[in-house]
C-alpha positions in Angstrom: 40.5 60.6 197.1 42.5 61.4 194.1 44.5 58.4 194.5 41.5 56.1 194.9 40.0 57.6 191.8 43.2 56.7 189.8 43.1 53.1 191.1 39.6 52.8 189.8 40.2 54.4 186.5 43.3 51.9 186.0 41.1 49.1 186.9 38.4 50.1 184.6 40.9 50.5 181.6 42.5 47.1 182.4 38.8 45.6 182.2 38.3 47.3 179.0 41.3 46.0 177.6 40.8 42.5 178.9 37.3 42.2 177.3 38.8 43.6 173.9 41.5 40.7 173.6 39.5 39.2 170.7 36.8 40.8 168.3 33.2 40.9 169.3 31.3 37.9 168.6 30.4 37.7 165.0 31.7 36.3 161.7 35.2 37.4 160.5 36.7 37.5 157.0 40.1 37.8 156.1 40.4 38.9 152.5 44.0 40.3 152.5 47.4 39.9 153.9 47.1 43.1 155.7 44.0 42.1 157.4 45.7 39.0 158.8 48.8 40.9 159.9 46.7 43.6 161.6 44.8 41.1 163.5 47.9 40.2 165.5 48.4 43.9 166.2 44.9 44.8 167.3 44.4 41.4 169.1 47.6 40.3 170.2 46.4 38.1 173.2 43.4 36.7 171.2 43.1 32.9 171.4 39.6 32.2 170.7 37.3 33.5 168.2 33.4 33.1 168.5 31.9 33.1 165.2 32.7 31.9 161.8 36.1 32.6 160.2 36.8 32.9 156.2 40.2 33.3 154.8 39.6 34.0 150.9 41.7 36.4 149.0 40.0 39.3 147.2 42.9 39.8 145.1 44.8 36.9 143.4 48.0 36.1 145.2 47.5 38.7 148.1 47.4 36.2 151.0 50.7 34.3 151.5 50.9 33.3 155.1 48.7 33.3 158.2 51.3 34.2 160.9 49.1 36.9 162.2 46.8 34.3 163.4 49.4 32.3 165.4 47.8 32.7 168.8 44.4 31.5 167.9 43.6 28.2 169.7 39.8 27.8 169.3 37.3 28.8 166.7 33.8 28.6 167.9 32.0 28.2 164.5 32.9 27.4 161.0 36.4 27.8 159.6 36.8 28.4 155.7 40.3 28.3 154.0 39.4 28.9 150.4 40.6 30.4 147.1 44.0 31.6 148.3 46.1 30.9 145.2 49.5 31.8 147.0 49.7 29.8 150.0 51.5 26.6 149.9 51.1 25.6 153.5 49.1 26.5 156.6 51.8 27.9 158.7 50.6 30.4 161.1 47.8 28.2 162.4 50.3 26.3 164.5 48.3 26.7 167.8 44.9 25.9 166.5 43.5 23.1 168.6 39.6 23.1 168.2 37.1 24.2 165.5 33.6 23.7 166.9 31.9 23.9 163.7 32.7 22.8 160.1 36.3 23.0 158.7 36.6 23.6 155.0 40.0 23.8 153.1 39.3 24.0 149.4 40.2 25.6 146.0 43.7 26.7 147.4 45.6 25.9 143.9 49.1 26.0 145.4 48.6 24.4 148.8 51.0 21.3 148.8 50.2 19.9 152.6 48.5 20.9 155.8 51.7 21.7 157.5 50.8 24.5 160.2 47.8 22.4 161.8 50.1 20.2 163.9 48.1 21.1 167.1 44.5 20.5 165.7 43.0 17.8 167.7 39.0 18.5 167.5 36.7 19.2 164.7 33.3 18.9 165.9 31.0 20.2 163.3 29.3 18.3 160.2 32.4 18.7 157.8 36.0 18.5 157.7 36.3 19.1 154.0 39.7 18.8 152.2 39.1 19.3 148.5 39.9 20.8 145.0 43.5 21.8 146.2 45.1 20.8 142.9 48.6 20.7 144.0 48.2 19.0 147.5 50.4 15.7 147.4 49.5 14.4 151.1 48.0 15.5 154.3 51.1 16.3 156.5 50.5 18.4 159.2 47.6 16.8 161.1 49.8 15.0 163.3 47.7 15.5 166.4 44.4 14.5 165.1 43.4 11.0 166.5 39.8 11.3 166.2 37.3 13.3 163.9 34.3 14.3 165.7 32.8 15.8 162.5 30.0 14.0 160.6 32.1 13.9 157.4 35.9 13.8 156.8 35.9 14.5 153.1 39.0 14.1 151.0 38.2 14.7 147.4 39.0 16.4 144.1 42.7 16.8 144.7 44.2 16.2 141.5 47.8 15.5 142.6 47.2 13.7 145.9 49.4 10.6 146.1 48.7 9.4 149.5 47.1 10.4 153.0 50.3 10.7 154.7 49.8 13.0 157.6 47.0 11.5 159.5 48.6 8.5 160.6 47.6 8.9 164.0 43.9 8.9 163.2 42.2 5.9 165.0 38.5 6.7 164.5 36.1 8.9 162.6 32.8 9.4 164.5 30.9 10.1 161.0 31.7 9.3 157.4 35.2 9.1 155.7 34.9 9.9 152.1 38.0 9.6 149.7 36.9 10.3 146.1 37.8 11.9 142.8 41.6 12.0 143.6 43.1 10.7 140.3 46.7 10.5 141.3 46.1 8.7 144.6 47.6 5.2 144.2 47.3 4.0 148.0 45.7 4.9 151.2 48.9 5.3 153.2 48.2 7.4 156.2 45.2 5.3 157.4 47.3 2.5 158.8 45.9 3.2 162.4 42.2 3.8 161.6 40.0 1.2 163.4 36.3 2.4 163.5 34.2 4.6 161.2 31.0 5.6 162.8 29.3 6.4 159.5 30.0 5.6 155.7 33.3 4.8 154.1 33.3 5.6 150.6 36.4 5.0 148.4 35.7 5.8 144.8 36.8 7.4 141.7 40.3 7.3 142.4 41.4 6.2 138.9 45.2 4.9 140.0 44.3 3.6 143.2 46.2 0.3 143.3 45.5 -1.1 146.8 43.9 -0.4 150.0 46.3 -2.2 152.3 46.5 0.6 154.7 43.0 -0.1 156.1 44.3 -3.5 157.6 43.3 -2.2 161.2 39.8 -1.2 160.2 37.3 -3.4 162.3 33.7 -1.7 161.8 31.9 0.6 159.4 28.7 1.9 161.3 27.1 3.1 158.0 27.5 2.1 154.3 30.4 0.7 152.7 31.0 2.0 149.2 33.9 0.6 147.2 34.0 2.1 143.7 34.6 3.2 141.0 38.2 2.4 141.4 39.4 1.5 137.8 42.9 -0.2 138.8 42.0 -1.7 142.0 42.4 -5.4 141.8 41.3 -6.6 145.3 40.0 -5.4 148.7 43.4 -6.6 150.5 43.6 -4.6 153.6 40.1 -5.2 154.9 40.8 -8.6 156.1 39.8 -7.3 159.8 36.7 -5.6 158.8 33.9 -7.7 160.4 30.9 -5.2 160.9 29.1 -3.0 158.4 26.0 -1.5 159.9 24.0 -0.7 156.9 24.8 -1.8 153.4 27.5 -2.5 150.7 27.9 -1.2 147.3 30.7 -2.7 145.0 30.6 -1.0 141.6 32.5 -0.2 138.5 35.9 -1.5 139.6 36.8 -2.7 136.1 40.1 -4.6 137.5 38.5 -6.2 140.4 38.9 -9.9 140.6 39.3 -10.7 144.3 36.9 -9.9 147.2 38.3 -12.5 149.6 39.3 -9.9 152.1 35.6 -9.2 153.0 35.0 -12.7 154.4 34.9 -11.3 157.9 31.5 -9.7 157.3 28.6 -11.9 158.4 25.5 -9.6 158.6 24.5 -6.3 156.9 22.0 -3.9 158.2 21.0 -2.9 154.8 21.7 -3.9 151.2 24.1 -5.7 149.2 24.9 -4.3 145.8 27.5 -5.7 143.2 27.4 -3.8 139.9 29.5 -3.2 136.8 32.7 -5.0 137.9 33.7 -6.4 134.6 36.6 -8.5 135.7 34.9 -10.1 138.5 34.3 -13.9 138.1 32.8 -14.6 141.6 31.8 -13.2 144.8 34.1 -15.1 147.3 34.6 -13.1 150.2 30.9 -12.4 150.7 29.9 -16.1 151.6 29.7 -15.5 155.2 26.9 -12.9 154.9 23.8 -14.5 156.3 21.3 -11.9 156.1 20.3 -8.6 154.5 17.7 -6.1 155.7 17.3 -4.5 152.4 17.9 -5.7 148.8 20.4 -7.8 146.9 21.2 -6.5 143.7 24.0 -8.6 141.5 24.0 -6.7 138.1 26.1 -5.9 134.9 29.2 -8.0 135.9 29.9 -9.2 132.5 32.5 -12.0 133.8 30.7 -13.2 136.7 30.2 -17.0 136.8 29.5 -17.9 140.3 27.4 -15.7 142.9 29.0 -17.6 145.8 26.7 -16.3 148.6 26.4 -19.8 150.1 25.8 -18.3 153.7 22.9 -16.0 152.8 19.5 -17.3 154.2 17.4 -14.1 154.3 16.9 -11.0 152.4 14.4 -8.6 153.8 14.0 -6.8 150.4 14.1 -7.4 146.6 16.5 -9.8 144.9 17.5 -8.5 141.5 20.0 -10.7 139.4 20.3 -8.8 136.1 22.7 -8.4 133.0 25.4 -10.8 134.1 26.3 -12.1 130.8 28.5 -15.1 131.8 26.4 -16.5 134.6 24.9 -19.9 133.9 23.3 -20.8 137.3 22.3 -19.6 140.6 23.7 -22.2 142.7 25.4 -19.6 145.0 21.9 -18.9 146.3 21.1 -22.4 147.4 20.7 -21.5 151.1 18.4 -18.5 150.4 14.9 -19.3 151.9 13.4 -16.1 152.7 13.0 -12.8 150.7 10.4 -9.9 151.0 9.9 -8.4 147.7 10.6 -8.6 144.0 12.4 -11.7 142.5 13.8 -10.3 139.4 16.1 -12.4 136.8 16.6 -10.3 133.7 19.0 -10.0 130.8 21.4 -12.9 132.1 22.4 -14.0 128.7 24.0 -17.5 129.8 21.6 -18.3 132.6 20.3 -21.9 132.0 19.6 -23.0 135.5 17.9 -21.6 138.4 17.6 -24.5 140.7 19.5 -22.4 143.1 16.5 -20.5 144.1 14.0 -23.6 144.4 13.9 -23.5 148.2 12.8 -19.7 148.6 9.3 -19.3 150.3 7.1 -18.3 147.7 4.7 -16.5 150.0 7.2 -13.6 150.4 7.7 -13.0 146.6 5.6 -10.0 145.8 6.4 -9.6 142.0 8.2 -12.2 139.8 10.0 -11.0 136.6 12.0 -13.5 134.4 12.9 -12.2 131.0 15.5 -11.8 128.4 17.6 -14.7 129.6 18.4 -16.1 126.3 19.3 -19.6 127.3 16.8 -20.2 130.0 14.2 -22.9 129.3 13.8 -24.4 132.6 11.9 -22.2 135.2 9.7 -24.9 136.9 11.6 -24.9 140.2 9.7 -25.4 143.2 9.4 -21.6 144.3 8.3 -20.4 141.0 5.9 -23.2 140.7 4.3 -22.4 144.1 4.2 -18.9 143.4 2.3 -19.2 140.0 -0.3 -21.2 141.9 -1.2 -18.3 144.2 -4.6 -16.8 143.4 -3.1 -13.5 141.9 0.6 -13.8 141.1 2.2 -10.8 139.7 4.4 -11.7 137.0 6.5 -10.5 134.0 7.7 -13.6 132.1 8.7 -13.4 128.3 11.8 -13.5 125.9 13.3 -16.8 127.4 13.5 -20.0 125.7 10.5 -22.2 125.2 9.3 -23.6 128.4 10.0 -20.4 130.3 8.3 -17.8 128.0 5.3 -17.3 130.0 3.2 -18.5 133.0 1.4 -21.3 131.3 4.6 -22.8 129.9 6.1 -23.0 133.2 2.8 -24.3 135.0 2.8 -27.2 132.4 6.3 -28.1 133.7 5.6 -27.7 137.3 3.6 -31.1 137.7 5.1 -34.4 137.7 5.2 -36.1 134.3 7.0 -39.2 133.2 7.6 -41.1 130.0 9.3 -44.3 129.1 11.5 -45.6 126.2 11.5 -49.3 125.2 14.8 -51.0 123.4 16.4 -54.1 123.1 13.3 -56.7 122.8 14.8 -60.0 122.7 13.3 -63.4 122.7 14.7 -66.4 124.9 13.8 -70.1 123.7 13.7 -71.0 127.3 16.0 -74.1 126.7 13.9 -75.8 124.3 15.1 -74.8 121.0 12.5 -76.5 119.0 9.4 -75.6 121.1 8.2 -72.2 120.7 5.4 -72.6 123.0 7.5 -71.9 125.9 9.5 -68.9 124.6 9.9 -65.7 126.6 11.0 -62.3 126.2 12.6 -59.4 127.9 13.4 -55.8 127.1 15.1 -52.5 128.6 13.2 -49.7 129.7 14.3 -46.2 130.5 11.9 -43.8 132.5 12.4 -40.0 132.6 10.4 -37.4 133.8 10.0 -34.0 135.5 9.2 -33.1 139.0 9.6 -36.7 139.9 11.1 -38.5 142.9 14.1 -40.7 142.6 12.4 -43.9 141.4 9.3 -45.5 139.8 7.4 -48.7 140.0 5.4 -50.7 137.2 2.3 -53.0 137.6 3.8 -55.6 135.0 3.5 -59.2 136.0 6.9 -59.0 137.8 5.9 -55.8 139.7 9.3 -54.1 138.5 10.8 -51.1 139.9 13.8 -48.9 138.9 15.4 -45.4 139.0 14.7 -42.4 136.6 16.9 -42.0 133.7 18.8 -45.5 133.9 18.4 -48.4 131.5 16.5 -51.1 133.5 16.1 -54.6 132.2 12.6 -56.2 132.5 11.6 -59.7 132.1 11.0 -62.4 131.4 7.4 -62.7 129.9 6.0 -65.5 127.9 5.6 -64.6 124.2 2.4 -66.7 124.2 0.8 -64.2 126.3 0.8 -61.6 123.6 1.6 -58.0 123.8 2.6 -56.6 127.2 0.6 -53.5 128.6 1.3 -52.1 131.9 1.4 -48.8 133.8 4.7 -47.0 135.3 3.8 -44.9 138.4 6.2 -42.3 140.3 7.2 -43.8 143.6 6.0 -40.6 145.7 3.1 -39.3 143.4 0.6 -42.1 142.5 -1.1 -39.6 140.2 2.1 -39.4 137.9 2.2 -42.1 135.6 2.5 -43.4 132.0 1.2 -46.2 130.0 3.7 -48.7 128.2 2.9 -51.0 125.3 5.5 -53.7 124.4 4.9 -55.8 121.2 6.2 -59.4 121.6 8.7 -60.5 119.3 8.5 -63.5 117.2 9.4 -66.9 118.7 13.0 -68.0 118.6 12.6 -72.0 119.1 13.1 -72.6 115.4 15.0 -75.9 115.2 13.6 -78.6 112.8 12.3 -81.8 114.2 10.9 -84.5 112.1 9.3 -87.9 113.1 7.9 -90.6 110.8 5.2 -93.3 111.4 5.1 -96.5 109.2 1.8 -98.4 109.0 0.0 -100.7 106.7 3.0 -102.8 105.7 1.8 -105.1 102.8 3.3 -107.6 100.5 2.2 -108.1 96.8 3.1 -111.4 94.7 3.9 -109.1 91.9 1.4 -111.4 89.8 3.5 -114.5 90.3 1.8 -116.4 93.2 4.2 -119.3 92.9 7.5 -117.5 92.7 8.3 -115.7 95.9 11.4 -114.1 94.4 9.7 -111.3 92.9 7.5 -110.3 95.7 7.4 -106.6 96.7 5.9 -104.3 99.6 4.4 -101.3 100.2 3.5 -99.4 103.4 2.0 -96.0 104.6 4.4 -93.3 106.0 3.1 -90.2 107.9 6.0 -87.7 108.5 5.2 -85.1 111.3 7.3 -82.6 113.1 7.9 -79.0 114.0 9.5 -76.1 112.5 8.9 -77.6 109.1 8.7 -76.7 105.5 5.7 -77.5 103.3 7.1 -81.0 102.2 9.6 -83.6 102.9 11.8 -86.0 100.7 13.4 -89.3 101.3 16.4 -91.0 99.9 14.8 -94.5 99.5 15.3 -96.4 96.2 12.2 -94.4 94.9 13.3 -91.0 96.2 9.8 -90.6 97.7 8.7 -87.3 98.6 5.3 -86.1 100.3 3.6 -83.5 102.7 3.7 -83.4 106.3 1.0 -85.2 108.3 -0.3 -86.9 105.2 
């Protein structure tokens, strides 16, 4: 009986010992080195902690290693390593494999890298946060991490971080990847193998970032793609294989950016496209394969932009905002955009003088129209704008452009077909009879110009003439004897669009002089000597006629005679 009781007590004590391998469920805070060291003594076989774990020194410099936590493999909760001024690495956590909650590593001023996390392969909470570690230079130590299950992988505010070496085995992030406010980061080395990001990708406020070539295997971003501000990034080379962005793209405040051609694999977005404050960017080449946006299009504050280059875009299911692009002269890059669903906003584009690139937009889907402070824009009467202004109650804000586009009425006047004609070079032709003005004819040049016209015009002159606009066309011939010529020029496609033309005939040009003389009544006079015929004389009548004559004529007969015509 005593033997049996001894066995029972032994088993009972063993059971108690087994249940005490780890602390009871609940949060644990390590605020001193002794607490970490004692953990290994008190719980030598503990591999799994249930509850949140915080390592944060209460006395500056007191915690210098994590060796007492060497057996821990799993933390079922959040894990915080923060404000530990003496640690330079995370050695002592070498067996940690899983954190089921958030994992924060922040404000550890002398932490150089993440050595000691070589076994970590699973972070399942909302955040894996690596931030504000002022002396961290890289991420060495995360060799086993191939997928981040957390909703956010955040790498930010690390003042001396130069690259991301240490996470080169990472192929996917289930949630978002954020790399921001790392002022010394000049490349993304360490992300060479990442292929998919399930959430957002944000790369911004990394002042010295010069390239993102290490993203060359990235094919899809499930959320938003935010690129900027990165003051020294000249291109997006490295994103050539990116073909899918689930929500939207924002490209902003990249002052050195000149080339976006690496984005040419993207054809559709589930959200918006915003390109804002990229002062060196001259075109949007690289975005030309995007065909539709489910939210807004905003192109703004790009001082060097001259070409929007969105030739593939057909649909924007939201607002279209083009504003404050000082060098943009036209909207030709939007020439295939036919459908929007919201505001059409063209404002503050100093050099803009041509908006024909938006003429094909369906006006029925425009909810509000704003055109103002475009200092060189005088012509706004494109089809889409004209049709919108004809709606019963258009919502407009149009002002401070050049005359012709300063208000609704100015535009509407130019929205309808109107033509005018200029006459020049009115010339006479003698019709081959240089002395007969009765058959003289004339011809002239006409140049017909207009607004909202077709390609050609026709006239109801005697010759039923036709011609093309803005071209000198020679019309004729017409008889001068018919007097001034009056006729109407009409647009070939719109018979209500016409103008009246009056051409004053020139003077005749058959001005060669011709004279004919008719002699009659030839009479003899005996000169008072009837018997002497030697002194006889004669007289006759002479009637001189002709055309293109002066008032009188003269003759070189012995008497130097003269007279008036037709007498």
